[in-house]
ZAZA-68746 format. One line per field, with one value per residue (C-alpha): x, y, z negated; residue in one letter. Coordinates in pm, 1 decimal, padded with zeros to 6 digits, m for minus. Layout:
N
x <- X | ...
y <- Y | ...
z <- Z | ...
res <- A | ...
//
This chain:
88
x <- 07827.9 | 07967.9 | 08121.8 | 07792.3 | 07732.9 | 08084.3 | 08055.6 | 07727.8 | 07878.0 | 08165.7 | 07921.9 | 07727.1 | 08049.0 | 08152.1 | 07810.3 | 07821.0 | 08176.4 | 08095.4 | 07784.0 | 07982.1 | 08266.5 | 08060.2 | 07780.5 | 07934.7 | 07643.5 | 07405.4 | 07630.9 | 07357.3 | 07076.7 | 07021.5 | 06849.7 | 06629.3 | 06615.0 | 06993.0 | 07026.8 | 06773.6 | 06960.0 | 07289.1 | 07136.0 | 06997.4 | 07343.1 | 07496.1 | 07241.5 | 07314.1 | 07688.7 | 07645.7 | 07439.1 | 07699.5 | 07979.6 | 07782.7 | 07732.8 | 08096.8 | 08241.1 | 08000.3 | 08207.0 | 08516.0 | 08344.9 | 08241.0 | 08593.8 | 08736.2 | 08507.6 | 08602.5 | 08971.6 | 08938.0 | 08772.1 | 09051.9 | 09318.7 | 09146.4 | 09119.2 | 09487.0 | 09584.3 | 09381.1 | 09541.9 | 09886.4 | 09814.5 | 09691.5 | 10005.3 | 10229.1 | 10047.2 | 10085.0 | 10455.6 | 10497.9 | 10325.1 | 10547.5 | 10867.1 | 10760.4 | 10695.7 | 11038.0
y <- 02001.3 | 01839.6 | 01564.1 | 01466.4 | 01165.8 | 01040.8 | 01089.8 | 00901.2 | 00614.8 | 00599.2 | 00601.6 | 00317.6 | 00121.2 | 00183.3 | 00076.8 | m00244.9 | m00312.8 | m00246.2 | m00464.2 | m00748.9 | m00701.2 | m00650.5 | m00891.5 | m01169.4 | m01405.7 | m01168.7 | m01079.6 | m01147.7 | m01004.1 | m00637.5 | m00530.7 | m00235.2 | m00094.4 | m00088.3 | 00063.2 | 00336.0 | 00423.6 | 00435.1 | 00643.2 | 00886.2 | 00923.7 | 00970.6 | 01237.8 | 01419.5 | 01403.8 | 01516.8 | 01817.1 | 01902.3 | 01879.6 | 02089.0 | 02363.2 | 02340.0 | 02360.7 | 02612.6 | 02910.9 | 02748.0 | 02716.0 | 03082.6 | 03188.5 | 02972.6 | 03140.0 | 03486.8 | 03399.0 | 03271.9 | 03598.9 | 03802.2 | 03591.0 | 03634.4 | 04009.9 | 04034.8 | 03822.7 | 04040.9 | 04356.0 | 04201.3 | 04109.4 | 04462.9 | 04610.9 | 04383.2 | 04481.3 | 04849.9 | 04803.1 | 04622.6 | 04909.9 | 05164.0 | 04977.3 | 04939.0 | 05312.8 | 05410.7
z <- m03071.9 | m02764.5 | m02971.1 | m03132.9 | m02908.2 | m02957.2 | m03332.6 | m03345.4 | m03142.7 | m03389.0 | m03681.6 | m03525.1 | m03474.8 | m03837.9 | m03965.6 | m03768.5 | m03882.6 | m04248.3 | m04236.2 | m04081.6 | m04329.9 | m04645.2 | m04558.3 | m04347.1 | m04420.3 | m04243.4 | m03950.1 | m03695.4 | m03907.8 | m03979.1 | m04297.5 | m04199.2 | m04552.3 | m04579.8 | m04235.0 | m04318.0 | m04637.4 | m04452.1 | m04172.4 | m04426.8 | m04582.1 | m04237.9 | m04144.6 | m04466.7 | m04406.5 | m04045.5 | m04154.1 | m04416.6 | m04160.3 | m03913.0 | m04171.6 | m04276.3 | m03924.9 | m03773.1 | m03897.2 | m03748.8 | m03410.6 | m03424.8 | m03516.8 | m03238.3 | m02985.2 | m03109.5 | m03100.4 | m02744.9 | m02644.1 | m02804.0 | m02633.1 | m02294.7 | m02345.9 | m02440.4 | m02141.8 | m01905.2 | m02046.5 | m02002.5 | m01641.2 | m01574.6 | m01731.9 | m01525.1 | m01207.2 | m01292.3 | m01362.1 | m01030.7 | m00849.5 | m01022.6 | m00938.3 | m00574.6 | m00549.2 | m00677.1
res <- F | Q | K | A | D | S | D | L | D | Y | I | Q | Y | R | L | E | Y | E | I | K | T | N | H | P | D | S | A | G | K | K | N | P | V | T | L | L | K | E | L | S | A | I | K | S | R | Y | K | M | L | H | V | R | F | K | P | I | A | V | E | Q | K | E | T | K | S | R | I | C | A | T | F | N | K | T | V | T | M | I | Q | E | L | Q | K | Q | T | D | L | E
//
């Protein structure tokens, strides 16, 4: 995914925000055990989202191909019509 880096940056921001919000006494300190658990949950959610959206990405690519093919056919038809009208 092209958005993976952006998504991970957002996840990092959310983690930092939640740690500061939920644990204000340890705002400057990071508990490695908590971070590892949260990272594990995030990885699991990311994998789930990847599996869930992969068919959508495939369908999007196929749809784009069909749209391009239809567009190319339309352009060809217009060019043929223009040639026919110029000949008459």
